C-alpha positions in Angstrom: -28.6 61.8 -7.9 -28.6 58.0 -7.9 -28.9 57.5 -4.1 -32.2 59.2 -3.8 -31.0 61.6 -1.1 -32.1 65.1 -1.6 -29.4 67.7 -2.3 -29.6 71.3 -1.5 -29.6 73.6 -4.5 -26.5 75.7 -4.7 -27.3 79.1 -3.2 -24.4 81.1 -4.8 -22.0 80.4 -7.6 -18.5 79.7 -6.3 -16.1 82.5 -6.9 -13.5 81.8 -9.6 -9.9 82.4 -8.8 -7.9 85.1 -10.5 -5.8 82.6 -12.4 -8.9 80.9 -13.9 -10.4 84.2 -14.7 -7.4 85.9 -16.4 -5.3 83.0 -17.8 -7.5 82.6 -21.0 -7.3 86.3 -21.6 -3.5 86.3 -21.1 -3.1 83.4 -23.5 -5.2 85.1 -26.1 -3.3 88.4 -25.8 0.0 86.4 -26.0 -1.1 84.7 -29.2 -2.3 87.9 -30.8 1.1 89.6 -29.9 3.0 86.6 -31.3 1.1 86.7 -34.6 1.5 90.5 -34.9 5.2 90.4 -34.2 5.7 87.6 -36.8 3.9 89.6 -39.4 6.0 92.7 -38.6 9.2 90.7 -38.9 8.0 89.0 -42.1 7.2 92.4 -43.6 10.6 93.8 -42.7 12.8 90.7 -43.4 10.7 88.5 -45.6 8.6 85.3 -45.1 11.5 82.9 -45.7 13.5 84.5 -42.9 10.6 84.1 -40.4 10.2 80.5 -41.5 13.9 79.8 -41.1 13.8 81.4 -37.6 10.8 79.3 -36.6 12.5 76.1 -37.9 15.8 77.0 -36.1 13.9 77.6 -32.9 12.2 74.2 -33.1 15.5 72.4 -33.8 17.3 74.3 -31.0 14.5 73.6 -28.6 14.5 69.9 -29.4 18.3 69.7 -28.8 18.0 71.6 -25.5 15.3 69.3 -24.3 17.3 66.2 -25.3 20.4 67.4 -23.5 18.5 68.4 -20.4 16.7 65.1 -20.3 19.9 63.1 -20.8 21.6 65.1 -18.0 18.7 64.5 -15.6 18.8 60.8 -16.4 22.5 60.7 -15.8 22.1 62.5 -12.4 19.4 60.1 -11.4 21.5 57.1 -12.4 24.5 58.3 -10.5 22.5 59.0 -7.4 20.9 55.6 -7.5 24.4 53.9 -7.9 25.8 55.7 -4.9 22.6 54.9 -2.9 21.4 58.4 -2.3 18.7 60.7 -3.6 19.3 62.8 -6.7 20.7 66.3 -6.3 18.1 69.0 -6.1 17.0 70.4 -9.5 20.2 71.2 -11.3 18.3 73.4 -13.6 17.1 70.6 -15.8 13.5 71.4 -15.5 14.0 75.0 -16.4 16.2 74.0 -19.3 13.4 71.7 -20.5 10.9 74.5 -20.2 13.3 76.8 -22.1 13.5 74.2 -24.8 9.8 73.8 -25.0 9.4 77.6 -25.3 11.9 77.5 -28.1 9.9 74.8 -29.9 6.6 76.8 -29.7 6.3 78.9 -32.8 6.7 82.6 -32.1 9.5 85.1 -31.4 8.4 86.1 -27.9 8.3 82.5 -26.7 11.8 82.0 -28.3 13.1 85.0 -26.4 11.7 83.7 -23.1 13.1 80.2 -23.9 16.6 81.7 -24.6 16.4 83.7 -21.3 15.6 80.5 -19.4 18.7 78.9 -20.7 20.9 81.4 -18.9 22.1 80.2 -15.5 21.5 83.5 -13.6 17.9 83.6 -14.9 17.5 80.0 -13.9 18.7 80.7 -10.4 16.4 83.7 -10.1 13.4 81.8 -11.4 14.0 78.8 -9.2 14.4 81.1 -6.1 11.2 82.9 -6.9 9.2 79.7 -7.4 10.7 78.1 -4.3 9.7 81.2 -2.2 6.2 81.2 -3.8 5.7 77.5 -3.1 7.0 77.8 0.4 4.7 80.7 1.1 1.7 78.8 -0.3 2.6 75.7 1.8 2.9 77.8 4.9 -0.6 79.2 4.5 -2.1 75.8 3.8 -3.8 73.8 6.6 -1.6 71.4 8.5 -1.5 67.8 7.4 -1.6 66.4 3.9 -4.5 66.1 1.6 -4.3 62.4 1.9 -4.9 62.7 5.6 -7.9 64.9 5.2 -9.7 63.2 2.3 -9.7 59.7 0.9 -11.2 58.8 -2.4 -13.9 56.1 -2.2 -15.7 54.2 -4.9 -19.0 52.6 -4.2 -19.8 49.7 -6.6 -23.5 49.5 -7.0 -25.3 46.2 -7.9 -26.3 47.6 -11.3 -22.6 48.1 -12.2 -22.5 51.9 -11.8 -19.6 53.4 -9.9 -20.3 56.3 -7.6 -17.2 58.4 -6.7 -17.1 60.4 -3.6 -14.9 61.7 -0.8 -14.9 60.3 2.7 -13.9 62.7 5.5 -12.8 61.1 8.7 -12.5 63.0 12.0 -10.1 61.7 14.6 -12.6 61.4 17.4 -11.7 58.7 19.9 -8.6 57.5 18.1 -5.1 57.3 19.5 -2.4 59.3 17.6 -0.6 56.2 16.1 -3.7 54.2 15.3 -4.3 53.4 11.6 -7.6 53.5 9.8 -8.6 50.4 7.8 -8.4 50.9 4.0 -11.6 51.8 2.2 -10.9 50.1 -1.1 -11.4 46.3 -1.7 
């Protein structure tokens, strides 16, 4: 370390989350399944048919993304003109995700993208994600991350920048009192 302060060696490896453990395996299984399905369809219908399906999915996905982006921009523009905030969601994000899934080569991703273009599926997915996000926010500690940690950069005389986190405890401070900024 550059400060010369001794650091304790890590006693145990931090435990990896389930997502970090199984996501690469899931992506690899999805890719193998996509390739297997493409070869099965190519054997049954022909290679030109599979190629045309993939090109049609790419074109349809780009059209969907363009339409959803245009609609989101129009909603934002209308909200700014009337002086309010834009309406919640509107399904534009899920439509863009559906378009992106259509653009990714593969028949399973195309089917998932087409499903995300259906309004009932969009409502169900948005409700599910909203509940999951609400549940995770309720279990989180009170306060924001910006209140708990503040990034600091220490500029050393030799030009090196040392990044770190500064943790402040509210001992002896009144509730409305502000801390001075750490950056120059």
